[in-house]
C-alpha positions in Angstrom: 50.6 72.3 -103.1 51.9 75.8 -103.0 50.4 78.0 -100.2 49.2 80.6 -102.7 47.4 78.0 -104.8 45.7 76.4 -101.7 44.4 79.8 -100.6 43.0 80.5 -104.1 41.3 77.0 -104.1 39.6 77.9 -100.8 38.3 81.2 -102.1 36.9 79.5 -105.3 35.2 76.8 -103.1 33.7 79.6 -101.0 32.6 81.5 -104.2 31.0 78.3 -105.6 28.9 77.7 -102.3 28.0 81.3 -101.8 27.0 82.2 -105.3 29.6 85.1 -105.5 31.0 85.9 -108.9 34.5 84.8 -109.7 37.1 87.4 -109.1 35.6 88.6 -105.8 38.2 88.5 -103.0 38.1 86.2 -100.0 37.4 89.0 -97.6 34.2 90.0 -99.5 33.0 86.3 -99.6 33.4 86.0 -95.9 31.7 89.3 -95.3 28.7 88.1 -97.4 28.5 84.9 -95.4 28.6 86.9 -92.2 25.8 89.1 -93.4 23.8 86.1 -94.4 24.3 84.5 -91.0 23.0 87.7 -89.3 19.7 87.6 -91.3 18.9 84.3 -89.5 19.3 86.0 -86.0 16.5 86.8 -83.7 14.6 90.0 -84.4 15.3 92.7 -81.8 11.6 93.3 -81.6 11.1 89.8 -80.0 10.5 90.2 -76.1 11.7 87.5 -73.8 9.7 86.5 -70.8 11.6 84.9 -68.0 10.2 81.6 -66.7 9.6 81.8 -63.0 9.7 78.7 -61.0 9.5 77.7 -57.3 10.9 74.5 -55.7 8.6 73.1 -52.9 10.1 70.4 -50.6 7.5 67.8 -49.7 7.0 65.9 -46.5 6.9 62.1 -46.3 3.4 60.6 -46.3 2.4 59.4 -42.9 3.7 55.8 -42.4 5.9 56.0 -45.5 9.7 55.4 -45.4 10.4 57.5 -48.4 10.4 61.3 -48.9 9.2 62.4 -52.4 11.2 64.7 -54.6 10.5 68.3 -54.3 8.0 69.8 -56.7 9.2 72.2 -59.4 6.4 74.5 -60.2 6.2 77.2 -62.8 4.5 80.4 -61.6 1.7 81.7 -63.8 1.9 85.3 -64.7 0.3 87.6 -62.1 0.2 84.9 -59.4 2.2 84.3 -56.2 4.5 81.2 -56.0 2.9 78.3 -54.2 4.3 77.1 -51.0 3.1 74.4 -48.5 0.4 76.3 -46.6 0.2 76.8 -42.8 -2.7 77.1 -40.4 -6.1 76.6 -41.8 -4.7 76.1 -45.3 -2.5 73.2 -44.0 -5.6 71.6 -42.6 -7.5 72.0 -45.8 -4.8 70.3 -47.7 -4.5 67.6 -45.1 -8.2 67.0 -45.5 -7.7 66.4 -49.2 -4.7 64.1 -48.7 -6.6 62.2 -46.0 -9.7 61.7 -48.4 -7.3 60.2 -51.0 -6.1 57.7 -48.4 -9.5 56.5 -47.4 -11.7 56.9 -50.6 -12.3 53.7 -52.7 -10.1 53.1 -55.7 -10.8 55.4 -58.5 -9.9 58.6 -60.3 -9.7 62.2 -58.8 -11.1 65.3 -60.5 -9.8 68.7 -59.4 -12.1 71.6 -60.5 -10.9 75.1 -60.6 -7.5 73.6 -60.1 -5.5 76.8 -60.2 -2.0 75.9 -61.3 -2.6 72.2 -60.4 -0.8 72.0 -57.0 -3.5 69.8 -55.4 -3.8 67.5 -58.5 0.1 67.2 -58.6 0.2 66.2 -54.9 -2.6 63.6 -55.6 -0.3 62.1 -58.2 2.8 62.4 -55.9 1.1 60.5 -53.0 -1.0 58.0 -54.9 -1.5 56.0 -58.0 -4.9 57.2 -58.9 -5.8 58.7 -62.3 -5.9 62.5 -61.7 -7.6 65.1 -63.9 -7.6 68.8 -63.5 -9.8 71.5 -65.1 -9.0 75.3 -64.9 -10.6 78.1 -66.8 -7.8 80.5 -66.6 -5.4 79.8 -69.6 -2.2 81.0 -67.9 -2.9 78.8 -64.8 -3.9 75.8 -66.9 -0.7 76.3 -68.9 1.3 76.4 -65.7 -0.4 73.2 -64.5 0.5 71.4 -67.7 4.1 72.6 -67.5 4.3 71.4 -63.8 2.9 68.0 -64.7 5.5 67.6 -67.5 8.4 69.1 -65.4 7.8 66.8 -62.6 6.9 63.6 -64.8 3.6 63.3 -63.1 0.6 61.7 -64.9 -1.9 64.5 -64.5 -4.3 65.4 -67.4 -5.0 69.2 -67.4 -7.8 70.8 -69.4 -8.4 74.4 -69.9 -12.2 74.3 -69.1 -14.8 75.7 -66.8 -17.4 73.4 -65.1 -20.7 75.5 -64.7 -24.2 75.3 -63.6 -27.0 73.9 -65.9 -28.1 76.4 -68.6 -24.7 78.4 -68.4 -23.4 78.4 -72.0 -19.9 79.4 -71.0 -18.8 76.0 -70.0 -19.7 72.3 -69.4 -21.6 70.8 -66.6 -20.0 68.2 -64.3 -22.4 65.5 -65.6 -21.6 66.3 -69.3 -17.9 66.4 -68.5 -17.7 62.9 -67.0 -19.9 61.6 -69.6 -17.8 63.0 -72.4 -14.4 61.8 -70.8 -15.8 58.5 -69.5 -14.4 59.5 -66.1 -15.8 57.9 -62.9 -14.3 60.1 -60.2 -14.4 58.9 -56.6 -12.9 62.2 -55.3 -14.0 65.6 -56.6 -12.2 68.7 -55.3 -13.8 72.1 -55.8 -11.1 74.8 -55.7 -11.6 78.2 -54.0 -12.6 79.7 -57.4 -15.3 77.2 -58.1 -19.0 77.9 -58.1 -19.6 74.9 -55.8 -23.4 75.2 -55.8 -23.5 75.5 -59.6 -21.0 72.7 -60.3 -22.8 70.3 -58.1 -26.2 71.3 -59.5 -24.7 70.3 -62.9 -23.5 67.0 -61.4 -26.7 65.5 -59.7 -26.5 62.5 -62.0 -22.9 61.8 -60.8 -23.8 62.4 -57.1 -26.8 60.0 -57.2 -25.0 57.3 -59.3 -21.4 57.3 -57.8 -21.6 59.5 -54.7 -18.0 60.5 -54.8 -16.2 62.2 -51.9 -16.4 66.0 -52.2 -13.6 68.3 -51.0 -14.4 72.0 -50.7 -11.3 74.2 -50.7 -12.5 77.0 -48.4 -15.3 78.4 -46.3 -16.3 80.6 -49.2 -16.6 77.6 -51.5 -18.6 75.8 -48.9 -20.9 78.9 -48.3 -22.7 78.4 -51.6 -23.8 75.0 -50.6 -25.6 75.8 -47.3 -29.0 75.7 -48.9 -28.2 72.3 -50.4 -26.9 70.6 -47.3 -30.3 69.1 -46.7 -30.4 67.6 -50.2 -26.8 66.2 -49.8 -27.7 64.7 -46.5 -30.7 63.1 -48.1 -28.2 61.4 -50.4 -26.3 60.0 -47.5 -23.6 62.6 -47.4 -22.1 64.0 -44.2 -20.2 67.3 -43.9 -16.8 67.0 -42.1 -14.8 70.1 -41.2 -12.1 71.3 -38.9 -13.0 73.7 -36.0 -11.2 76.3 -34.0 -9.3 77.3 -37.1 -9.5 81.1 -38.0 -9.3 82.4 -41.4 -11.1 81.7 -44.8 -9.1 78.7 -45.8 -10.6 76.0 -43.4 -12.0 73.7 -46.0 -14.8 71.1 -45.8 -15.3 67.5 -46.8 -18.6 65.9 -47.8 -18.3 62.1 -47.0 -20.8 59.8 -48.8 -21.9 58.1 -45.6 -21.0 58.2 -42.0 -17.6 59.7 -41.2 -15.0 56.9 -41.3 -12.8 56.9 -38.2 -9.9 56.2 -40.5 -10.4 59.7 -42.0 -9.9 61.3 -38.6 -6.7 59.5 -38.1 -5.3 60.3 -41.4 -6.3 64.0 -41.1 -4.4 64.1 -37.7 -1.4 62.4 -39.3 -1.3 64.6 -42.5 -1.8 67.7 -40.4 1.2 66.8 -38.3 3.4 66.0 -41.4 2.4 69.2 -43.3 2.7 71.5 -40.3 6.1 70.0 -39.3 7.3 70.6 -42.9 5.9 74.1 -43.1 7.2 75.1 -39.6 10.6 74.1 -40.6 10.6 76.9 -43.1 8.4 79.2 -41.1 9.0 78.6 -37.4 7.1 81.8 -36.4 3.7 80.4 -37.7 1.6 78.7 -35.0 0.3 75.3 -35.5 -3.5 74.5 -35.4 -4.8 71.2 -34.1 -7.5 69.7 -36.4 -10.8 68.5 -34.9 -13.4 66.6 -37.0 -17.1 67.7 -36.9 -19.8 65.5 -38.6 -22.8 67.6 -39.7 -25.8 65.2 -39.5 -28.7 67.7 -40.2 -29.3 71.2 -41.5 -32.2 73.5 -40.8 -31.7 77.2 -39.9 -28.5 76.4 -38.2 -26.3 73.3 -38.9 -26.3 70.9 -35.8 -23.0 69.2 -35.3 -21.6 66.5 -33.3 -18.0 65.8 -32.4 
């Protein structure tokens, strides 16, 4: 075929597919195709928001021969990237991980889970069913992203657990009934209304008596008036002493403090502090001590 005829055939083909009338030159056809292509581009009014992530190296679990892969955590808007805590924060996290080691088999429920860091660690270091509830939509979304990114089986709900009579959320008893969840470990994050949540979970506390992990002194402070009731159920309050700051953390054990808990707390504290000090050698380590609160009147009486 002659070169001129081949070029004319290509123009006619382009005209047929583009709907251009016959006799329009090839340059006009290609210009029309380019204009059509541009109409499918992104509108300049669309704003892109960069996705912030942080990579958190994790320590080996005490006694394990394998170190887990680092966590890749999306950072919710307006929040600081999460890192392995130091000082009292490390001991609070160590308490949570120690509870997971000694509690009986069963699910974990993380209330006011923030961006789900503790729930994710529960899935990393164990095989329990893990659920997390968080009322803030950005943080709940970040938690779901983190679970998907790290391929961890954590169920995240955007929900608040509240006191009985509060219409803005769901009580703990209503939640576990609706989801058919039987948690053996319940963690109350630092933003949780611990007193209200447990007031709405009396059925669960009487029936199943799960281990309770309180994320901070402030979370535990709301329960001081309820310690007597909890002790009546057989709970014992365990905490770390000689740790300054608001992130000390408490554990309510359903029964006498298991010596295995103290051993695992020591082991996890060492593992977390070693991992954190590798990144922040200027942060002093704090040694955990277990205290079992056996009674409560005007001032809690403790024994070591």
